[in-house]
C-alpha positions in Angstrom: -6.7 21.2 -8.8 -4.9 18.0 -9.3 -4.3 17.5 -12.7 -0.2 19.3 -13.4 2.3 20.4 -10.5 0.8 19.7 -6.6 2.4 22.4 -4.9 4.0 21.4 -1.5 5.9 22.9 1.1 4.0 25.9 2.0 4.0 25.8 5.8 6.2 27.7 8.0 6.5 26.2 11.0 5.4 22.1 10.1 6.3 19.5 7.2 4.0 16.7 6.6 4.7 13.7 5.0 3.1 11.0 3.5 4.5 6.9 2.2 1.7 4.8 0.4 1.8 2.3 3.7 2.4 4.6 6.4 -0.1 7.2 5.6 0.5 11.2 7.0 3.5 12.1 9.3 3.4 15.6 10.7 6.7 17.2 12.2 7.3 20.6 13.8 9.9 22.7 11.8 12.2 21.5 14.6 11.6 18.0 13.6 9.3 17.2 16.4 6.5 15.1 16.1 2.9 16.8 15.5 -0.8 15.9 15.1 -3.4 17.2 13.0 -6.6 18.7 14.5 -9.9 19.8 13.6 -10.6 23.3 14.8 -14.6 25.1 14.0 -14.6 28.9 13.1 -14.7 30.0 16.6 -11.1 28.6 17.2 -12.3 25.4 19.2 -10.4 22.1 18.9 -13.3 19.8 18.0 -11.1 16.6 16.9 -7.4 15.4 17.1 -4.6 12.8 17.1 -3.7 10.1 15.1 -7.4 9.2 13.9 -7.6 12.8 12.3 -4.7 12.0 10.3 -5.7 8.7 9.1 -9.3 10.0 8.4 -7.6 12.6 6.2 -5.7 10.5 4.4 -8.3 7.9 3.8 -10.5 10.6 2.0 -7.5 11.7 0.1 -6.6 8.4 -1.1 -10.3 7.9 -1.9 -10.8 10.6 -3.6 -7.5 10.2 -5.4 -9.2 6.2 -6.5 -12.2 7.8 -7.7 -10.2 10.3 -10.3 -8.4 7.4 -11.7 -11.3 5.3 -12.1 -12.9 8.4 -14.1 -15.4 9.2 -11.1 -12.9 12.2 -10.2 -16.1 14.7 -9.7 -17.7 12.4 -6.8 -17.3 14.0 -3.2 -16.0 11.9 -0.4 -17.6 12.2 3.1 -16.9 11.2 6.3 -20.1 10.3 7.0 -23.5 10.7 5.3 -24.0 13.8 4.6 -27.1 16.3 6.1 -26.9 13.6 9.4 -26.1 15.1 12.3 -22.7 13.3 14.2 -23.8 10.5 16.7 -21.7 10.5 19.7 -21.8 7.4 22.1 -22.7 9.4 25.7 -22.3 6.0 28.0 -22.0 2.5 27.6 -23.8 0.3 29.4 -22.1 -1.7 32.3 -24.4 -5.0 31.7 -23.8 -5.9 27.8 -21.3 -3.2 26.5 -23.5 -1.2 24.2 -24.0 1.9 24.3 -27.2 3.3 26.6 -28.1 6.4 24.6 -26.8 7.9 21.3 -27.7 12.1 21.1 -27.8 13.7 17.9 
């Protein structure tokens, strides 16, 4: 997958580009700025925006770095595998720390 020619340009209605000091840039076919989104199997958008692009970029770079140092077989995770994501329901007005974390 990583060794050999890398095929890009397969999107019909958008384009992606990257520069090492900028990360990912996404545009519509008309050249307008666009956002990346994470969509679950039911079609629900669960994450979107610049942070999704940053996370995708960081995971790709981490994976590539592992490949370069001979650890290309290692999988990169954005959170520990097997653990549910924690979401902060609301912040306490007293100390600015979360009152409750929901798993």
